[in-house]
Every structure is written in structure tokens, then in C-alpha cells.
One Martini backbone bead per residue (centre of mass of N, CA, C, O) as a GRO file, in nm:
protein
  112
    1MET     BB    1  -2.209   1.539  -0.445
    2PRO     BB    2  -2.106   1.247  -0.501
    3GLN     BB    3  -2.176   0.913  -0.391
    4VAL     BB    4  -1.972   0.637  -0.279
    5THR     BB    5  -1.960   0.287  -0.240
    6VAL     BB    6  -1.718   0.121  -0.050
    7ARG     BB    7  -1.530  -0.190  -0.019
    8ILE     BB    8  -1.335  -0.264   0.280
    9ASN     BB    9  -1.283  -0.528   0.465
   10GLY     BB   10  -1.617  -0.552   0.484
   11TYR     BB   11  -1.660  -0.242   0.452
   12ALA     BB   12  -1.866   0.038   0.429
   13TYR     BB   13  -1.809   0.342   0.233
   14GLN     BB   14  -1.880   0.682   0.219
   15ILE     BB   15  -1.786   0.871  -0.074
   16GLY     BB   16  -1.682   1.165  -0.194
   17CYS     BB   17  -1.704   1.328  -0.523
   18GLU     BB   18  -1.655   1.420  -0.822
   19PRO     BB   19  -1.789   1.460  -1.104
   20GLY     BB   20  -1.686   1.164  -1.284
   21GLU     BB   21  -1.514   0.999  -1.034
   22GLU     BB   22  -1.644   0.728  -0.956
   23ARG     BB   23  -1.478   0.510  -1.106
   24HIS     BB   24  -1.204   0.588  -0.987
   25LEU     BB   25  -1.279   0.535  -0.693
   26LEU     BB   26  -1.346   0.235  -0.730
   27ASP     BB   27  -1.064   0.155  -0.834
   28MET     BB   28  -0.907   0.241  -0.582
   29ALA     BB   29  -1.057   0.057  -0.384
   30GLN     BB   30  -0.966  -0.204  -0.523
   31GLU     BB   31  -0.666  -0.164  -0.466
   32VAL     BB   32  -0.692  -0.167  -0.162
   33SER     BB   33  -0.824  -0.447  -0.141
   34LYS     BB   34  -0.583  -0.604  -0.249
   35ARG     BB   35  -0.389  -0.527  -0.016
   36VAL     BB   36  -0.561  -0.636   0.211
   37ALA     BB   37  -0.558  -0.929   0.115
   38ARG     BB   38  -0.253  -0.965   0.139
   39VAL     BB   39  -0.237  -0.913   0.443
   40ARG     BB   40  -0.439  -1.131   0.534
   41ALA     BB   41  -0.275  -1.372   0.402
   42LEU     BB   42  -0.039  -1.324   0.627
   43GLY     BB   43  -0.224  -1.310   0.916
   44PHE     BB   44  -0.348  -1.053   0.969
   45SER     BB   45  -0.510  -0.844   1.218
   46GLY     BB   46  -0.699  -0.588   1.233
   47GLU     BB   47  -0.810  -0.315   1.094
   48ALA     BB   48  -0.585  -0.106   1.137
   49LYS     BB   49  -0.340  -0.281   1.064
   50ILE     BB   50  -0.427  -0.358   0.779
   51LEU     BB   51  -0.450  -0.066   0.669
   52VAL     BB   52  -0.160   0.017   0.728
   53LEU     BB   53  -0.018  -0.205   0.563
   54ALA     BB   54  -0.156  -0.137   0.296
   55SER     BB   55  -0.048   0.151   0.284
   56LEU     BB   56   0.252   0.070   0.283
   57LEU     BB   57   0.243  -0.085   0.022
   58MET     BB   58   0.156   0.156  -0.153
   59ALA     BB   59   0.394   0.340  -0.079
   60ASP     BB   60   0.610   0.152  -0.192
   61GLU     BB   61   0.508   0.147  -0.482
   62LEU     BB   62   0.526   0.453  -0.523
   63SER     BB   63   0.827   0.478  -0.471
   64ASP     BB   64   0.919   0.293  -0.702
   65LEU     BB   65   0.780   0.456  -0.932
   66THR     BB   66   0.922   0.723  -0.877
   67ALA     BB   67   1.211   0.623  -0.917
   68GLU     BB   68   1.165   0.526  -1.207
   69LEU     BB   69   1.081   0.798  -1.323
   70ILE     BB   70   1.334   0.955  -1.250
   71SER     BB   71   1.527   0.774  -1.407
   72THR     BB   72   1.396   0.812  -1.683
   73GLU     BB   73   1.418   1.121  -1.693
   74ALA     BB   74   1.725   1.130  -1.660
   75SER     BB   75   1.792   0.968  -1.913
   76LYS     BB   76   1.659   1.164  -2.109
   77ALA     BB   77   1.829   1.412  -2.031
   78ILE     BB   78   2.102   1.292  -2.103
   79ALA     BB   79   2.040   1.229  -2.397
   80ALA     BB   80   1.973   1.521  -2.475
   81GLY     BB   81   2.250   1.637  -2.395
   82GLU     BB   82   2.418   1.463  -2.588
   83ALA     BB   83   2.280   1.557  -2.847
   84ALA     BB   84   2.347   1.857  -2.810
   85ALA     BB   85   2.655   1.819  -2.807
   86ARG     BB   86   2.677   1.700  -3.091
   87GLU     BB   87   2.548   1.939  -3.237
   88ASN     BB   88   2.749   2.150  -3.139
   89ALA     BB   89   2.999   2.019  -3.264
   90ARG     BB   90   2.898   2.030  -3.555
   91LEU     BB   91   2.863   2.340  -3.567
   92MET     BB   92   3.156   2.409  -3.502
   93ASP     BB   93   3.279   2.271  -3.748
   94GLU     BB   94   3.122   2.437  -3.956
   95LEU     BB   95   3.225   2.713  -3.861
   96SER     BB   96   3.522   2.654  -3.911
   97LEU     BB   97   3.496   2.609  -4.216
   98LEU     BB   98   3.382   2.892  -4.278
   99ALA     BB   99   3.624   3.049  -4.169
  100GLU     BB  100   3.831   2.932  -4.365
  101ARG     BB  101   3.693   3.032  -4.622
  102ALA     BB  102   3.699   3.331  -4.552
  103GLU     BB  103   4.009   3.348  -4.537
  104THR     BB  104   4.063   3.257  -4.827
  105ILE     BB  105   3.908   3.486  -4.963
  106ALA     BB  106   4.059   3.721  -4.831
  107ALA     BB  107   4.337   3.641  -4.938
  108ALA     BB  108   4.258   3.657  -5.240
  109LEU     BB  109   4.176   3.961  -5.236
  110GLU     BB  110   4.455   4.071  -5.142
  111ALA     BB  111   4.620   3.958  -5.391
  112HIS     BB  112   4.455   4.157  -5.600
   0.00000   0.00000   0.00000
């Protein structure tokens, strides 16, 4: 298992990852470091508190993105449902016209 050294808040951490995931792990650590820097810029101190607040920032961002994704997916589902309803109505109209034609033909055959 590959080991990657990440630096967060001035500390180095050895983290294991799956082969090929090293770059992704480093990118994630960089994102954590950005949040830590934001928390430190607000004047907070203490390793544990900074990491907890940075984690909460990331959880808040994840929550916002999840809500946005759910909203987008719901909008897509509603649009698809509306399109299906329109298509269903169109097919029902077409079926009604075909039924009328069949009745007209049947009536004409009975008349002869």
C-alpha cells in the first residue's frame, strides 16, 4: 500500500492509500489545508479546534453541494415527468383519432 506524506497546519502525516490514488489524496489534503488556513485567518488557534472547524466548513460545503445536487436531480425528474405526461396526452389524442376512424369505417361497412 503506497504511503503519502501530507502537510496540514504545519504537521506532516503519513497516510496510506490504494495504488494510483496518491495524487487524489494529495489534492484532498490541499483542500483541507485551504480550510485550515481560512480558520486560522479568523484568529482561531489550537490544533484540535482548527481541525474541527475546518472539518465543519467542509461538511457545510458538502451539505450545500448535496442539497444543490438533490434539487437539480429533482428538477430533472419533474421535467422528465412533465415530458412523459405531454407524450402520453399526445398518444391518447392519437389513439382517440384512430378509434374515431375505426368507428367511421365500421359504420360504413355496416351501411353496405
